[in-house]
C-alpha positions in Angstrom: -5.5 73.7 76.0 -3.1 76.7 77.1 -4.5 79.8 76.1 -2.5 83.2 75.9 -3.7 85.8 78.7 -0.7 88.2 79.3 2.1 89.8 77.0 4.5 92.2 78.2 7.1 94.3 76.3 9.9 95.3 78.7 12.5 97.8 77.3 15.8 97.8 79.0 19.2 99.2 79.2 21.5 96.3 79.2 25.1 97.0 80.4 28.2 96.5 78.3 31.5 95.1 79.6 33.8 96.0 76.7 33.5 98.4 73.9 32.0 97.2 70.5 32.6 99.3 67.3 31.7 98.3 63.9 32.0 100.0 60.4 29.0 101.8 60.8 30.1 103.3 64.6 29.7 102.2 68.2 27.2 99.3 69.1 28.2 99.9 72.9 30.9 101.3 75.1 32.6 99.8 78.1 30.6 100.9 81.3 27.9 102.0 78.7 24.4 100.4 77.8 22.6 98.9 74.7 18.9 99.0 74.3 16.8 95.7 74.2 13.3 94.7 74.3 12.5 91.5 76.4 9.0 89.8 75.8 7.3 87.9 78.5 4.2 85.7 77.5 2.0 84.0 80.1 -0.9 81.3 79.7 -4.0 80.8 81.6 -2.2 77.6 83.2 0.8 79.5 84.4 3.3 78.8 81.7 5.8 81.6 80.8 7.8 82.2 77.5 10.3 84.8 76.9 11.7 86.6 73.8 14.1 89.3 73.0 15.2 91.8 70.4 18.2 94.3 70.5 17.4 97.6 69.1 20.1 99.0 67.3 18.9 101.6 64.6 22.5 102.4 63.3 22.2 98.6 62.0 18.6 98.5 61.1 15.7 100.9 61.3 13.9 99.6 64.6 14.3 101.6 67.6 13.5 100.5 71.1 10.5 102.8 70.9 9.2 101.3 67.7 9.9 97.9 68.9 8.1 98.2 72.3 5.1 100.3 70.7 4.6 97.6 67.8 4.5 94.6 70.2 2.3 96.5 72.7 -0.3 98.0 70.4 0.1 96.0 66.9 1.4 92.4 67.5 0.5 91.4 71.0 -3.3 92.1 71.2 -4.3 89.6 68.5 -2.6 86.8 70.5 -4.7 87.2 73.5 -7.1 84.2 74.0 -5.1 82.1 71.4 -2.9 78.9 71.7 0.7 79.5 71.5 0.7 76.7 69.0 -1.1 78.5 66.4 2.1 79.8 64.6 0.6 79.8 61.1 -2.3 81.9 62.1 -0.3 84.1 64.3 2.4 84.9 61.7 -0.4 85.7 59.1 -2.0 88.2 61.5 1.4 89.7 62.1 2.3 90.2 58.5 -1.4 91.5 57.6 -0.9 93.9 60.6 2.5 95.2 59.9 2.8 94.6 56.0 6.4 94.0 54.5 7.1 96.5 51.8 10.4 96.4 49.9 11.7 93.7 52.4 10.6 92.7 55.9 8.1 94.7 58.2 9.4 95.1 61.8 11.0 91.9 62.0 12.9 92.8 65.2 9.4 93.2 67.0 8.1 90.2 65.6 11.2 88.0 66.2 11.0 89.0 69.9 7.5 87.5 70.1 8.2 84.5 67.9 11.2 83.5 70.2 8.9 83.7 73.2 6.2 81.7 71.6 8.7 78.8 70.9 9.8 79.1 74.5 6.2 78.9 75.4 5.5 75.9 73.2 8.6 73.9 74.6 7.6 74.4 78.2 4.3 73.5 77.6 5.2 70.3 75.6 8.3 69.4 77.5 10.6 69.9 74.4 13.6 71.9 73.9 13.2 74.5 71.0 15.5 72.6 68.9 13.2 69.4 68.8 10.4 72.0 67.8 12.6 73.0 64.8 13.1 69.5 63.6 15.9 68.3 66.0 19.7 69.3 66.7 22.3 68.0 64.5 25.1 68.7 67.2 25.2 68.9 70.8 27.5 71.8 71.1 27.8 74.9 68.8 31.0 76.6 68.5 31.5 80.4 68.1 33.1 82.7 65.7 34.4 85.8 67.9 34.3 89.3 66.6 37.2 91.7 66.8 35.9 95.2 67.3 37.3 97.9 65.2 40.5 99.5 67.1 44.0 100.0 66.4 45.3 97.1 64.0 48.1 96.2 66.9 45.3 96.1 69.5 43.0 93.9 67.3 45.8 91.4 66.6 46.8 91.2 70.2 43.1 90.3 71.0 42.9 87.6 68.4 46.2 86.1 70.1 44.6 86.3 73.3 41.5 84.3 72.2 43.4 80.8 72.0 40.1 78.9 72.3 38.7 80.6 69.2 39.5 79.2 65.7 37.3 81.6 63.6 37.3 85.6 63.8 35.0 87.8 62.3 37.3 91.1 61.7 35.4 94.4 61.6 36.8 96.7 59.1 36.0 100.4 58.9 36.1 101.4 55.0 39.7 102.5 55.0 41.8 100.6 52.6 45.3 101.1 54.1 44.0 100.7 57.8 42.0 97.7 57.0 44.6 95.8 55.1 46.9 96.6 58.0 44.2 95.0 60.5 44.0 92.1 58.3 47.5 91.3 58.0 48.5 91.8 61.4 45.6 89.6 62.7 46.6 86.9 60.1 50.2 86.9 61.5 49.0 86.6 65.1 46.7 83.7 64.4 48.0 81.9 61.1 45.7 78.9 62.3 42.3 80.9 62.4 39.8 81.4 59.7 39.2 85.1 58.9 35.7 86.4 58.3 35.8 90.0 57.2 32.8 92.3 57.9 32.5 95.8 56.6 28.8 96.5 57.9 28.4 98.8 54.8 31.4 101.0 55.4 33.0 100.9 51.8 32.2 103.1 49.2 32.6 101.1 45.9 35.3 103.0 44.5 37.4 102.2 47.6 36.8 98.6 47.7 39.4 97.4 44.8 42.3 98.8 46.7 41.5 97.0 49.8 40.7 93.8 47.9 44.1 94.2 46.1 46.1 94.6 49.4 44.8 91.4 51.2 44.5 89.2 48.2 47.4 87.0 49.4 46.4 86.8 52.9 45.8 83.2 53.9 42.7 81.6 55.3 40.4 84.6 54.6 36.7 83.0 53.9 34.7 86.0 52.8 33.9 89.6 52.9 30.6 90.5 54.4 28.2 93.3 53.4 31.1 95.7 51.8 28.6 98.3 50.7 25.4 99.9 51.6 22.5 97.6 52.3 20.5 99.3 49.5 23.3 99.1 47.0 22.4 95.4 45.5 24.2 96.4 42.1 27.4 97.8 44.0 27.3 94.4 45.9 26.9 92.5 42.6 30.0 94.5 41.2 32.0 93.5 44.5 31.3 89.8 44.0 32.3 90.0 40.2 35.7 91.5 41.3 36.4 90.0 44.7 39.0 87.1 45.3 36.9 86.0 48.2 33.1 84.9 48.4 31.0 88.1 49.3 28.3 87.5 51.9 25.2 89.7 52.2 23.7 90.7 55.6 22.3 94.0 56.3 21.0 94.0 52.8 19.1 90.7 53.0 16.4 90.1 55.8 13.8 87.6 54.6 13.3 84.7 52.5 12.0 87.0 49.5 15.1 88.9 49.8 17.1 85.6 49.6 15.5 84.8 46.5 16.5 88.3 44.8 20.1 87.9 46.0 20.2 84.4 44.2 18.3 85.8 40.8 20.8 89.0 40.8 23.6 86.9 41.6 24.8 89.6 44.3 26.5 87.3 46.7 27.6 83.6 47.3 26.8 83.6 50.9 23.8 84.6 53.1 24.0 85.7 56.7 21.1 84.2 58.8 20.1 86.3 61.9 16.9 85.3 63.9 16.2 89.2 64.8 16.1 90.4 61.0 14.1 87.3 59.9 11.3 88.0 61.9 11.9 84.9 64.3 13.1 81.5 64.3 10.4 80.1 62.0 11.0 82.8 59.4 14.8 82.4 59.7 14.6 78.7 58.8 12.4 79.7 55.5 15.5 81.9 54.5 17.9 79.0 55.1 15.6 76.7 53.0 15.5 79.3 50.2 19.1 80.0 50.3 20.0 76.3 50.1 17.8 75.9 47.1 19.3 78.6 45.3 22.8 77.1 46.0 23.9 80.0 48.3 26.1 79.1 51.5 24.8 79.8 55.0 26.6 81.7 57.6 24.8 82.8 61.0 25.2 85.5 63.5 23.5 87.6 66.1 23.2 91.3 67.1 24.9 91.2 70.8 21.8 89.7 72.3 21.8 88.6 76.1 21.2 84.9 77.0 17.4 84.9 75.7 18.4 85.9 72.3 21.6 83.6 72.6 19.8 80.7 73.6 17.4 81.1 70.6 20.0 81.4 68.0 22.0 78.4 69.7 18.9 76.1 69.3 18.5 77.1 65.5 22.0 77.0 64.6 22.3 73.5 66.2 19.7 72.3 63.5 21.2 73.7 60.3 24.7 73.5 58.7 26.7 77.0 58.3 30.1 77.0 56.9 31.6 78.8 59.7 30.6 78.9 63.4 28.0 81.5 63.8 29.1 84.7 65.4 26.9 85.3 68.4 28.8 88.1 70.3 26.9 89.1 73.4 29.1 86.7 75.2 32.0 88.7 74.5 30.7 92.2 75.2 27.9 92.1 77.5 28.5 92.5 81.2 25.9 89.7 81.9 23.6 87.4 79.9 20.8 87.7 82.5 20.0 84.1 82.2 21.0 80.7 84.3 21.7 77.2 82.9 23.3 78.4 79.8 26.6 76.4 79.5 29.5 78.4 77.7 32.7 77.2 77.8 35.4 79.3 75.9 34.2 79.6 72.2 31.6 77.0 72.6 27.9 76.8 73.7 26.0 73.6 74.8 22.5 73.3 73.3 20.1 73.4 76.3 18.0 70.3 76.6 15.5 71.5 79.0 11.9 72.6 77.8 11.8 75.7 75.7 14.8 77.6 75.5 16.1 75.4 78.3 17.2 78.4 80.3 16.3 80.2 83.6 15.7 83.8 82.9 16.9 86.3 85.6 13.6 88.4 85.6 14.8 90.3 88.6 17.7 91.8 86.6 15.4 92.7 83.5 12.9 94.4 85.7 15.6 96.3 87.7 17.1 97.5 84.3 13.7 98.4 82.7 13.0 101.8 80.9 9.9 103.6 81.3 8.3 104.0 77.7 
């Protein structure tokens, strides 16, 4: 049986092609870079699995330094000598080592390793990750495209240019007048498209009612995501009580225990699933199961990952039903995905059928952009 003999955490600067701005500020600038940590796991018989985590401390608390240090010094060492198929024991070790407090403990670091372990399992067994998750429901996964915060006219023009996309996540900034103008102009530019609004915690509760009133009659608005701060669960519940649209929770809900609290507090109607914040593929499926059992709708998104993280999310979202196409935006904003054999056509990704993640990782590009930490 294959045994793990080597684990690397490779922090990198990943180049951006286009600027991406959300309610909490810049995610990346054109010509700039984002911070990612890639994980490479090797077995004694030569199999290799890859994982990825995007470090974005403006979105969540983990930094490139904390992810890299946690993998190298806490999460990876107990895996040496183990089989990559011992996921129950491995996850117990991780959660005993870096204990969750109120929510989830270092989930981005755990996620990078969990993705790599699933990739490794698939490569050893000759099965795609989607098979390991119970089997895909569809061969292709359509995507929702994100509209970065900018002038309302520019956002509307961008939506009009993405003719292949039928669903847009509109980023809003916490200014009722400007945000309402953004939504109205985008709706006029693409009256056929479904609109998924995302504030990324940008709204003070007192400023939310004027925004909701101004967009109440805009057609095809599906939901409003995370309008208030992630820690303001009561503010989110109040928003739900007064919103004409369903409220989705993202930054305020990381793991399956959080999902149960959302349901008990009636804080939202929808839960946004992210592999990274859940602590990996396995934990993300647990969140999905709890949400469905509690009558909460599922949405899916990512955090500007390159091809490794994107492929992992595509495998996951091919196996469950989400109410809208998942918003996996690395395709839009990154200069390169750093993988081969990932078929992306317009706003649709084909679920890879090869072993593991089913992609060929451009290891040379990753190591060329590595940061010394």
